[in-house]
C-alpha positions as CSV (number, residue, x, y, z in Angstrom):
1,M,-9.5,-26.3,-32.0
2,S,-6.1,-25.8,-30.1
3,A,-3.2,-28.4,-29.9
4,V,-3.9,-28.8,-26.2
5,A,-7.5,-29.8,-26.6
6,A,-6.5,-32.4,-29.1
7,E,-4.2,-34.3,-26.8
8,K,-5.5,-37.5,-25.2
9,P,-6.1,-37.2,-21.5
10,E,-3.5,-39.0,-19.2
11,R,-4.9,-42.2,-18.0
12,L,-4.9,-42.4,-14.1
13,L,-4.5,-45.7,-12.1
14,P,-5.6,-46.4,-8.8
15,L,-2.7,-47.3,-6.2
16,Q,-3.5,-51.0,-6.2
17,A,-2.9,-51.2,-10.2
18,V,0.3,-49.3,-9.8
19,A,1.5,-51.6,-7.0
20,D,0.5,-54.7,-9.0
21,R,2.2,-53.4,-12.1
22,L,5.4,-52.7,-10.1
23,G,5.5,-55.6,-7.8
24,L,5.4,-53.4,-4.8
25,S,3.1,-52.9,-2.0
26,I,0.2,-50.3,-2.0
27,W,1.9,-48.7,1.1
28,T,5.4,-48.3,-0.7
29,I,3.3,-46.6,-3.6
30,R,1.4,-44.4,-1.2
31,N,4.3,-43.3,0.7
32,W,6.2,-42.5,-2.6
33,C,3.3,-40.4,-3.6
34,Y,3.3,-38.2,-0.5
35,A,7.0,-37.9,-0.4
36,G,6.9,-36.6,-4.0
37,K,9.0,-39.5,-5.5
38,I,6.2,-40.1,-8.1
39,A,3.4,-37.8,-9.4
40,S,-0.1,-38.3,-8.1
41,C,-3.4,-36.6,-7.7
42,K,-6.3,-36.8,-5.3
43,L,-9.8,-37.5,-7.0
44,G,-12.1,-37.4,-3.9
45,W,-10.7,-39.9,-1.4
46,R,-8.8,-41.8,-4.0
47,L,-5.1,-41.4,-4.7
48,M,-4.5,-41.8,-8.4
49,V,-1.0,-42.1,-10.4
50,P,-0.6,-41.3,-14.1
51,E,0.1,-44.4,-16.2
52,S,3.2,-42.5,-17.4
53,E,4.7,-42.4,-13.9
54,C,4.7,-46.3,-13.8
55,D,6.4,-46.3,-17.2
56,R,9.0,-43.7,-16.1
57,L,9.7,-45.7,-13.0
58,I,10.3,-49.0,-15.1
59,R,12.2,-47.0,-17.6
60,E,14.5,-45.4,-15.0
61,T,15.3,-48.5,-13.1
62,M,15.8,-50.8,-16.0
63,R,19.3,-52.4,-16.1
64,P,20.8,-53.0,-19.5
65,A,21.1,-56.5,-20.6
66,V,24.5,-58.2,-20.4
67,R,25.6,-60.3,-23.4
């Protein structure tokens, strides 16, 4: 068994779940997908975003706490 086969597959989220999680509109997420700002894939008629992309967006826009 190769190392690639042992990896857990990436969880894909529908646009509504991504929008809810980030507090943005579904249209903003859709525009970002088509503009290439976030990774996405088309599964049939559905546009899906890897869960890691949500985590990346949160991580990259996080401001440090001021104490």
